[in-house]
C-alpha positions as CSV (number, residue, x, y, z in Angstrom):
1,M,161.3,96.9,267.3
2,I,159.0,99.9,267.7
3,L,156.9,100.2,270.8
4,W,154.0,102.7,270.3
5,T,152.5,103.9,273.7
6,P,151.3,107.1,275.3
7,L,153.4,106.3,278.3
8,P,156.8,107.8,278.9
9,A,159.9,105.7,278.2
10,E,160.9,105.9,281.9
11,Q,157.6,104.2,282.9
12,V,157.7,101.5,280.3
13,L,161.4,100.7,280.9
14,D,160.9,100.9,284.7
15,G,162.4,97.7,286.4
16,L,164.0,96.5,283.2
17,E,167.5,96.3,284.7
18,E,166.3,94.0,287.3
19,N,167.0,90.5,286.3
20,S,164.0,88.3,287.2
21,Y,165.5,85.2,285.8
22,L,168.3,84.6,288.2
23,N,166.7,81.4,289.5
24,Y,166.4,79.8,286.0
25,E,168.6,77.9,283.8
26,Q,168.7,75.9,280.5
27,S,169.7,72.3,280.8
28,E,168.8,69.0,279.8
29,V,167.0,66.0,281.6
30,E,167.2,62.6,280.1
31,G,168.2,64.3,276.7
32,V,165.2,66.7,276.7
33,P,166.2,70.3,276.7
34,V,164.3,72.1,279.5
35,L,164.2,75.2,281.5
36,L,164.8,74.7,285.2
37,E,164.0,76.8,288.2
38,K,166.2,76.5,291.1
39,I,163.9,76.0,294.3
40,G,166.5,75.4,297.0
41,D,168.5,72.8,298.6
42,G,170.1,71.9,295.3
43,Q,166.8,70.8,294.0
44,K,165.5,72.1,290.7
45,R,161.9,72.0,289.0
46,V,161.1,71.6,285.2
47,V,159.4,74.8,284.2
48,R,159.2,74.3,280.3
49,I,160.1,71.7,277.8
50,N,162.2,73.6,275.1
51,S,162.0,71.3,272.3
52,S,160.2,71.1,268.8
53,N,160.6,67.3,269.0
54,P,157.1,65.7,269.7
55,E,158.7,62.8,271.2
56,H,160.0,64.8,274.0
57,Y,156.6,65.9,275.0
58,L,155.6,62.2,275.1
59,N,158.3,61.2,277.6
60,Q,156.7,60.1,280.7
61,N,159.8,60.8,282.7
62,V,160.2,64.5,281.8
63,Y,157.4,66.9,282.3
64,P,156.7,70.5,283.8
65,G,156.7,70.4,287.6
66,L,159.2,67.5,287.8
67,I,161.6,68.0,290.7
68,T,165.2,66.9,289.9
């Protein structure tokens, strides 16, 4: 990938080494692949449904914001 920008590379790549996804993990809830965010006390929140199956989005038991 080529990034065309007038900014210096140091400014564009600043903070890239910091991993801002430490509190996220891929998992499944009721057979639906999801992205979970760790929110403390062992609880996790569904951030995103990662599926191409339309039936997974119609499942009323799995939705973004659900705390597991």
